[in-house]
C-alpha positions as CSV (number, residue, x, y, z in Angstrom):
1,M,-62.9,-37.6,-30.6
2,S,-61.2,-38.1,-27.4
3,K,-58.1,-35.8,-26.7
4,R,-54.8,-36.9,-25.9
5,I,-53.7,-36.6,-22.4
6,G,-49.8,-36.2,-21.6
7,G,-47.4,-35.2,-23.4
8,A,-44.0,-37.1,-24.7
9,R,-42.4,-37.7,-20.9
10,R,-45.3,-38.8,-19.4
11,K,-44.6,-41.8,-17.4
12,T,-41.1,-41.6,-17.1
13,R,-40.7,-40.3,-13.3
14,G,-38.8,-43.4,-12.5
15,K,-37.2,-44.0,-16.2
16,F,-35.6,-40.9,-16.3
17,S,-34.9,-40.4,-13.1
18,K,-31.1,-39.8,-12.1
19,N,-29.0,-41.8,-9.3
20,I,-28.2,-39.2,-6.2
21,R,-24.5,-39.4,-7.3
22,Q,-25.4,-38.1,-11.2
23,K,-27.0,-35.2,-10.2
24,G,-25.3,-31.8,-10.3
25,K,-23.8,-29.5,-12.6
26,L,-23.3,-31.4,-16.6
27,S,-20.2,-32.3,-18.1
28,L,-19.1,-29.8,-21.2
29,T,-17.3,-33.2,-22.6
30,K,-20.4,-35.2,-22.6
31,Y,-22.2,-32.5,-24.3
32,F,-19.7,-31.7,-26.9
33,Q,-18.3,-35.4,-27.5
34,K,-17.9,-36.4,-31.1
35,F,-19.0,-39.5,-32.9
36,E,-18.1,-40.9,-36.6
37,E,-20.4,-43.0,-38.8
38,G,-20.6,-46.4,-37.6
39,D,-19.8,-45.9,-34.1
40,G,-21.7,-48.1,-31.4
41,I,-23.9,-46.0,-29.3
42,K,-26.1,-46.7,-26.3
43,L,-29.0,-44.1,-26.2
44,V,-29.1,-42.8,-22.2
45,A,-31.5,-39.5,-21.4
46,E,-29.2,-36.8,-19.7
47,T,-32.7,-35.9,-18.2
48,A,-31.6,-31.9,-17.5
49,V,-31.3,-31.4,-21.1
50,Q,-34.5,-31.6,-22.8
51,K,-33.3,-30.4,-26.4
52,G,-32.7,-33.2,-28.8
53,I,-33.9,-36.1,-26.5
54,Y,-35.8,-39.3,-28.1
55,H,-39.0,-40.8,-27.2
56,R,-38.8,-42.8,-23.8
57,R,-39.8,-46.3,-26.0
58,F,-35.9,-46.0,-27.0
59,H,-34.2,-45.5,-23.8
60,G,-31.2,-48.0,-23.0
61,N,-31.3,-49.1,-26.9
62,N,-28.4,-49.5,-28.7
63,G,-27.5,-48.4,-32.2
64,I,-25.2,-47.4,-34.8
65,V,-24.3,-43.4,-35.9
66,V,-25.9,-43.4,-39.6
67,G,-24.8,-39.6,-40.0
68,K,-25.1,-36.0,-38.4
69,R,-27.8,-33.5,-38.7
70,G,-27.0,-30.4,-37.7
71,N,-25.7,-30.9,-34.1
72,C,-27.5,-33.7,-33.8
73,Y,-26.7,-37.4,-34.9
74,R,-28.8,-39.4,-36.9
75,I,-28.9,-43.3,-35.1
76,A,-30.3,-46.3,-36.8
77,I,-31.7,-48.7,-34.1
78,K,-34.3,-51.5,-34.3
79,D,-37.8,-51.4,-32.5
80,G,-38.6,-55.3,-32.5
81,N,-37.7,-56.2,-35.6
82,K,-38.6,-52.9,-37.3
83,P,-35.1,-50.5,-38.2
84,K,-36.0,-46.8,-37.3
85,E,-33.8,-43.6,-36.9
86,V,-33.8,-41.7,-34.1
87,I,-32.3,-38.3,-34.4
88,V,-30.4,-37.3,-30.9
89,H,-28.5,-34.8,-29.1
90,P,-25.1,-35.8,-28.4
91,V,-25.5,-35.6,-24.8
92,H,-28.0,-38.6,-24.6
93,L,-25.4,-40.4,-26.3
94,Q,-22.7,-43.0,-24.5
95,R,-20.3,-44.9,-26.9
96,L,-20.6,-48.5,-26.4
97,K,-17.5,-50.2,-25.5
98,V,-16.3,-53.2,-27.0
99,M,-15.1,-56.2,-24.8
100,G,-14.1,-54.1,-21.9
101,V,-11.9,-51.3,-23.8
102,E,-13.7,-47.9,-25.4
103,K,-13.6,-47.7,-29.4
104,K,-11.4,-44.4,-30.4
């Protein structure tokens, strides 16, 4: 058998890199944000925090909050035509805006 080379974050140098203006201390409001079931979500990785990050394949996908598990949220997404569920920490989630207005 061949050995697996690399980990979960291999080949992510460009995908997970931050803009120069986004670097620095992390906002605590982003870290402790709350979501309700049925909220629209966009998966945007906060690369400074490795805890609760999703697989690189799902970066930039939209989904819906299905439930909560501990501090993290269960997010229903579609990978091609196949429905999947991802468990993600709230620091990696961004609320979707509906018609330019944020849903509260």
